[in-house]
N, CA, C and O atoms as a GROMACS GRO file, in nm:
protein
  312
    1MET      N    1  -0.278  -0.238  -0.330
    1MET     CA    2  -0.168  -0.221  -0.267
    1MET      C    3  -0.063  -0.344  -0.253
    1MET      O    4  -0.104  -0.460  -0.262
    2LEU      N    5   0.046  -0.322  -0.237
    2LEU     CA    6   0.145  -0.449  -0.215
    2LEU      C    7   0.211  -0.409  -0.123
    2LEU      O    8   0.299  -0.326  -0.144
    3ILE      N    9   0.184  -0.460   0.007
    3ILE     CA   10   0.261  -0.455   0.143
    3ILE      C   11   0.334  -0.605   0.130
    3ILE      O   12   0.288  -0.712   0.091
    4PRO      N   13   0.465  -0.568   0.178
    4PRO     CA   14   0.528  -0.695   0.189
    4PRO      C   15   0.485  -0.783   0.309
    4PRO      O   16   0.465  -0.734   0.421
    5VAL      N   17   0.472  -0.927   0.280
    5VAL     CA   18   0.446  -1.027   0.386
    5VAL      C   19   0.519  -0.991   0.512
    5VAL      O   20   0.466  -0.949   0.615
    6ARG      N   21   0.648  -1.012   0.491
    6ARG     CA   22   0.745  -1.009   0.596
    6ARG      C   23   0.840  -0.904   0.556
    6ARG      O   24   0.861  -0.867   0.440
    7CYS      N   25   0.911  -0.845   0.697
    7CYS     CA   26   0.997  -0.762   0.677
    7CYS      C   27   1.149  -0.804   0.602
    7CYS      O   28   1.189  -0.913   0.644
    8PHE      N   29   1.218  -0.757   0.525
    8PHE     CA   30   1.314  -0.774   0.447
    8PHE      C   31   1.424  -0.808   0.533
    8PHE      O   32   1.487  -0.910   0.506
    9THR      N   33   1.450  -0.751   0.614
    9THR     CA   34   1.559  -0.780   0.721
    9THR      C   35   1.544  -0.882   0.797
    9THR      O   36   1.612  -0.983   0.779
   10CYS      N   37   1.435  -0.874   0.913
   10CYS     CA   38   1.431  -0.992   0.987
   10CYS      C   39   1.350  -1.090   0.992
   10CYS      O   40   1.367  -1.183   1.071
   11GLY      N   41   1.230  -1.083   0.894
   11GLY     CA   42   1.136  -1.192   0.876
   11GLY      C   43   1.040  -1.178   0.938
   11GLY      O   44   0.961  -1.272   0.927
   12ASN      N   45   0.998  -1.068   1.024
   12ASN     CA   46   0.896  -1.050   1.111
   12ASN      C   47   0.774  -1.037   1.012
   12ASN      O   48   0.780  -0.986   0.901
   13LEU      N   49   0.661  -1.093   1.072
   13LEU     CA   50   0.546  -1.081   0.970
   13LEU      C   51   0.477  -0.914   1.003
   13LEU      O   52   0.458  -0.861   1.112
   14ILE      N   53   0.457  -0.873   0.902
   14ILE     CA   54   0.397  -0.710   0.921
   14ILE      C   55   0.293  -0.701   0.831
   14ILE      O   56   0.241  -0.589   0.830
   15ALA      N   57   0.247  -0.781   0.755
   15ALA     CA   58   0.145  -0.757   0.645
   15ALA      C   59   0.004  -0.740   0.720
   15ALA      O   60  -0.072  -0.652   0.680
   16ASP      N   61  -0.028  -0.816   0.820
   16ASP     CA   62  -0.141  -0.828   0.877
   16ASP      C   63  -0.168  -0.680   0.994
   16ASP      O   64  -0.266  -0.657   1.064
   17LYS      N   65  -0.061  -0.614   0.982
   17LYS     CA   66  -0.079  -0.499   1.085
   17LYS      C   67  -0.094  -0.376   0.981
   17LYS      O   68  -0.120  -0.266   1.031
   18TYR      N   69  -0.079  -0.385   0.838
   18TYR     CA   70  -0.098  -0.252   0.777
   18TYR      C   71  -0.198  -0.202   0.796
   18TYR      O   72  -0.190  -0.086   0.838
   19ASP      N   73  -0.328  -0.255   0.778
   19ASP     CA   74  -0.447  -0.218   0.777
   19ASP      C   75  -0.494  -0.138   0.886
   19ASP      O   76  -0.575  -0.046   0.869
   20ASP      N   77  -0.449  -0.167   0.990
   20ASP     CA   78  -0.482  -0.129   1.132
   20ASP      C   79  -0.387  -0.011   1.159
   20ASP      O   80  -0.408   0.080   1.239
   21TYR      N   81  -0.273  -0.028   1.075
   21TYR     CA   82  -0.179   0.099   1.114
   21TYR      C   83  -0.238   0.218   1.016
   21TYR      O   84  -0.239   0.334   1.058
   22GLN      N   85  -0.284   0.186   0.891
   22GLN     CA   86  -0.350   0.288   0.797
   22GLN      C   87  -0.482   0.345   0.849
   22GLN      O   88  -0.505   0.465   0.831
   23ASN      N   89  -0.571   0.270   0.913
   23ASN     CA   90  -0.669   0.316   1.000
   23ASN      C   91  -0.655   0.413   1.094
   23ASN      O   92  -0.728   0.511   1.102
   24LYS      N   93  -0.546   0.384   1.177
   24LYS     CA   94  -0.515   0.465   1.302
   24LYS      C   95  -0.458   0.598   1.245
   24LYS      O   96  -0.480   0.702   1.308
   25ILE      N   97  -0.388   0.602   1.137
   25ILE     CA   98  -0.314   0.703   1.090
   25ILE      C   99  -0.408   0.823   1.031
   25ILE      O  100  -0.394   0.942   1.057
   26LYS      N  101  -0.491   0.774   0.959
   26LYS     CA  102  -0.620   0.828   0.903
   26LYS      C  103  -0.700   0.888   1.004
   26LYS      O  104  -0.770   0.988   0.983
   27ALA      N  105  -0.693   0.828   1.118
   27ALA     CA  106  -0.793   0.876   1.236
   27ALA      C  107  -0.718   0.989   1.294
   27ALA      O  108  -0.790   1.067   1.356
   28GLY      N  109  -0.579   1.021   1.289
   28GLY     CA  110  -0.525   1.113   1.312
   28GLY      C  111  -0.420   1.093   1.440
   28GLY      O  112  -0.372   1.185   1.507
   29GLU      N  113  -0.401   0.977   1.455
   29GLU     CA  114  -0.304   0.930   1.562
   29GLU      C  115  -0.161   0.949   1.552
   29GLU      O  116  -0.119   0.967   1.438
   30ASP      N  117  -0.103   0.949   1.617
   30ASP     CA  118   0.060   0.972   1.585
   30ASP      C  119   0.106   0.850   1.563
   30ASP      O  120   0.074   0.750   1.628
   31PRO      N  121   0.194   0.854   1.455
   31PRO     CA  122   0.238   0.737   1.379
   31PRO      C  123   0.343   0.658   1.454
   31PRO      O  124   0.362   0.541   1.423
   32GLU      N  125   0.430   0.729   1.576
   32GLU     CA  126   0.514   0.663   1.648
   32GLU      C  127   0.419   0.562   1.748
   32GLU      O  128   0.433   0.439   1.753
   33LYS      N  129   0.336   0.626   1.812
   33LYS     CA  130   0.251   0.555   1.911
   33LYS      C  131   0.156   0.455   1.854
   33LYS      O  132   0.114   0.359   1.918
   34THR      N  133   0.121   0.484   1.722
   34THR     CA  134   0.058   0.364   1.641
   34THR      C  135   0.164   0.241   1.635
   34THR      O  136   0.143   0.130   1.684
   35LEU      N  137   0.260   0.274   1.580
   35LEU     CA  138   0.358   0.159   1.574
   35LEU      C  139   0.404   0.061   1.676
   35LEU      O  140   0.432  -0.058   1.660
   36GLU      N  141   0.410   0.165   1.827
   36GLU     CA  142   0.417   0.090   1.936
   36GLU      C  143   0.313   0.013   1.972
   36GLU      O  144   0.333  -0.102   2.010
   37SER      N  145   0.199   0.062   1.964
   37SER     CA  146   0.048  -0.004   2.002
   37SER      C  147   0.023  -0.116   1.900
   37SER      O  148  -0.071  -0.189   1.932
   38LEU      N  149   0.086  -0.147   1.784
   38LEU     CA  150   0.078  -0.251   1.708
   38LEU      C  151   0.211  -0.360   1.751
   38LEU      O  152   0.215  -0.476   1.710
   39GLY      N  153   0.288  -0.316   1.816
   39GLY     CA  154   0.404  -0.397   1.870
   39GLY      C  155   0.504  -0.405   1.728
   39GLY      O  156   0.564  -0.510   1.705
   40ILE      N  157   0.511  -0.331   1.671
   40ILE     CA  158   0.619  -0.281   1.570
   40ILE      C  159   0.732  -0.207   1.626
   40ILE      O  160   0.726  -0.085   1.608
   41GLU      N  161   0.845  -0.256   1.696
   41GLU     CA  162   0.955  -0.201   1.777
   41GLU      C  163   1.087  -0.184   1.705
   41GLU      O  164   1.168  -0.098   1.739
   42ARG      N  165   1.106  -0.266   1.607
   42ARG     CA  166   1.250  -0.265   1.513
   42ARG      C  167   1.240  -0.189   1.398
   42ARG      O  168   1.158  -0.206   1.308
   43TYR      N  169   1.326  -0.102   1.404
   43TYR     CA  170   1.351   0.007   1.295
   43TYR      C  171   1.341  -0.077   1.161
   43TYR      O  172   1.279  -0.012   1.077
   44CYS      N  173   1.373  -0.173   1.124
   44CYS     CA  174   1.359  -0.235   0.998
   44CYS      C  175   1.212  -0.283   0.965
   44CYS      O  176   1.174  -0.292   0.848
   45CYS      N  177   1.134  -0.312   1.068
   45CYS     CA  178   1.005  -0.331   1.053
   45CYS      C  179   0.923  -0.219   1.005
   45CYS      O  180   0.840  -0.225   0.914
   46ARG      N  181   0.961  -0.100   1.089
   46ARG     CA  182   0.925   0.027   1.087
   46ARG      C  183   0.911   0.095   0.972
   46ARG      O  184   0.814   0.162   0.938
   47ARG      N  185   1.030   0.071   0.901
   47ARG     CA  186   1.062   0.107   0.774
   47ARG      C  187   0.991   0.064   0.657
   47ARG      O  188   0.960   0.134   0.560
   48MET      N  189   0.964  -0.075   0.680
   48MET     CA  190   0.855  -0.145   0.599
   48MET      C  191   0.714  -0.068   0.580
   48MET      O  192   0.671  -0.019   0.476
   49LEU      N  193   0.654  -0.072   0.707
   49LEU     CA  194   0.542   0.010   0.702
   49LEU      C  195   0.538   0.180   0.658
   49LEU      O  196   0.451   0.226   0.586
   50LEU      N  197   0.623   0.239   0.702
   50LEU     CA  198   0.629   0.391   0.673
   50LEU      C  199   0.659   0.399   0.531
   50LEU      O  200   0.582   0.477   0.476
   51THR      N  201   0.755   0.339   0.443
   51THR     CA  202   0.802   0.352   0.332
   51THR      C  203   0.691   0.296   0.212
   51THR      O  204   0.695   0.324   0.092
   52THR      N  205   0.596   0.214   0.278
   52THR     CA  206   0.517   0.147   0.146
   52THR      C  207   0.417   0.275   0.104
   52THR      O  208   0.352   0.357   0.169
   53VAL      N  209   0.436   0.248  -0.037
   53VAL     CA  210   0.325   0.354  -0.110
   53VAL      C  211   0.226   0.266  -0.201
   53VAL      O  212   0.248   0.164  -0.266
   54GLU      N  213   0.121   0.334  -0.182
   54GLU     CA  214   0.016   0.270  -0.278
   54GLU      C  215   0.017   0.303  -0.414
   54GLU      O  216  -0.028   0.413  -0.446
   55THR      N  217   0.070   0.213  -0.516
   55THR     CA  218   0.108   0.285  -0.624
   55THR      C  219  -0.020   0.228  -0.716
   55THR      O  220  -0.033   0.268  -0.832
   56ILE      N  221  -0.108   0.136  -0.659
   56ILE     CA  222  -0.220   0.082  -0.744
   56ILE      C  223  -0.302   0.212  -0.772
   56ILE      O  224  -0.337   0.227  -0.889
   57GLN      N  225  -0.334   0.301  -0.690
   57GLN     CA  226  -0.425   0.416  -0.714
   57GLN      C  227  -0.352   0.501  -0.813
   57GLN      O  228  -0.425   0.580  -0.872
   58GLN      N  229  -0.220   0.504  -0.848
   58GLN     CA  230  -0.161   0.594  -0.945
   58GLN      C  231  -0.174   0.515  -1.076
   58GLN      O  232  -0.173   0.586  -1.177
   59VAL      N  233  -0.189   0.367  -1.097
   59VAL     CA  234  -0.178   0.308  -1.179
   59VAL      C  235  -0.307   0.293  -1.251
   59VAL      O  236  -0.310   0.260  -1.369
   60ILE      N  237  -0.409   0.316  -1.184
   60ILE     CA  238  -0.549   0.258  -1.250
   60ILE      C  239  -0.613   0.358  -1.336
   60ILE      O  240  -0.702   0.321  -1.412
   61PRO      N  241  -0.572   0.491  -1.330
   61PRO     CA  242  -0.596   0.595  -1.447
   61PRO      C  243  -0.532   0.562  -1.553
   61PRO      O  244  -0.592   0.605  -1.651
   62PHE      N  245  -0.423   0.497  -1.585
   62PHE     CA  246  -0.361   0.468  -1.697
   62PHE      C  247  -0.437   0.328  -1.743
   62PHE      O  248  -0.449   0.314  -1.864
   63TYR      N  249  -0.475   0.254  -1.683
   63TYR     CA  250  -0.524   0.135  -1.735
   63TYR      C  251  -0.677   0.154  -1.774
   63TYR      O  252  -0.736   0.092  -1.863
   64GLU      N  253  -0.717   0.228  -1.712
   64GLU     CA  254  -0.874   0.267  -1.774
   64GLU      C  255  -0.859   0.343  -1.908
   64GLU      O  256  -0.941   0.324  -1.998
   65ALA      N  257  -0.747   0.436  -1.924
   65ALA     CA  258  -0.737   0.505  -2.023
   65ALA      C  259  -0.696   0.412  -2.141
   65ALA      O  260  -0.743   0.437  -2.253
   66ILE      N  261  -0.616   0.312  -2.124
   66ILE     CA  262  -0.594   0.206  -2.223
   66ILE      C  263  -0.734   0.157  -2.284
   66ILE      O  264  -0.776   0.152  -2.400
   67GLN      N  265  -0.783   0.125  -2.171
   67GLN     CA  266  -0.931   0.047  -2.210
   67GLN      C  267  -1.014   0.095  -2.284
   67GLN      O  268  -1.080   0.032  -2.366
   68ARG      N  269  -1.020   0.243  -2.256
   68ARG     CA  270  -1.108   0.329  -2.347
   68ARG      C  271  -1.057   0.335  -2.474
   68ARG      O  272  -1.142   0.330  -2.563
   69ARG      N  273  -0.947   0.343  -2.506
   69ARG     CA  274  -0.870   0.364  -2.617
   69ARG      C  275  -0.900   0.222  -2.716
   69ARG      O  276  -0.928   0.217  -2.836
   70LYS      N  277  -0.884   0.132  -2.633
   70LYS     CA  278  -0.886   0.000  -2.728
   70LYS      C  279  -1.049  -0.017  -2.762
   70LYS      O  280  -1.080  -0.066  -2.871
   71GLN      N  281  -1.145   0.021  -2.676
   71GLN     CA  282  -1.262   0.040  -2.725
   71GLN      C  283  -1.294   0.135  -2.837
   71GLN      O  284  -1.387   0.102  -2.910
   72GLU      N  285  -1.236   0.239  -2.860
   72GLU     CA  286  -1.244   0.318  -2.952
   72GLU      C  287  -1.182   0.269  -3.091
   72GLU      O  288  -1.239   0.284  -3.199
   73VAL      N  289  -1.079   0.217  -3.075
   73VAL     CA  290  -1.012   0.145  -3.173
   73VAL      C  291  -1.115   0.037  -3.256
   73VAL      O  292  -1.135   0.043  -3.377
   74GLN      N  293  -1.172  -0.058  -3.167
   74GLN     CA  294  -1.241  -0.150  -3.176
   74GLN      C  295  -1.368  -0.096  -3.272
   74GLN      O  296  -1.393  -0.138  -3.385
   75SER      N  297  -1.433  -0.002  -3.204
   75SER     CA  298  -1.551   0.053  -3.273
   75SER      C  299  -1.519   0.130  -3.425
   75SER      O  300  -1.601   0.132  -3.517
   76GLU      N  301  -1.399   0.186  -3.430
   76GLU     CA  302  -1.378   0.246  -3.545
   76GLU      C  303  -1.355   0.124  -3.662
   76GLU      O  304  -1.392   0.128  -3.779
   77LEU      N  305  -1.294   0.030  -3.602
   77LEU     CA  306  -1.280  -0.102  -3.719
   77LEU      C  307  -1.406  -0.163  -3.732
   77LEU      O  308  -1.409  -0.251  -3.818
   78GLU      N  309  -1.491  -0.147  -3.682
   78GLU     CA  310  -1.624  -0.242  -3.715
   78GLU      C  311  -1.690  -0.150  -3.788
   78GLU      O  312  -1.800  -0.176  -3.836
   0.00000   0.00000   0.00000
């Protein structure tokens, strides 16, 4: 997960609030109320949290497949 440390627009610190935000959203809370309870009121900061995509989970299967293939090739060469 690569969340920016600060908001690109205003420079407000937002990375420390991301884990709390994710936990509350997964618990079923309303995103608007969650952002307000965390003290994120500016639209630019809200954008940073709402549009962050966890790409690492999408990349891991490709990395694992490459590692398996690398091991297969090494075993064929030996």
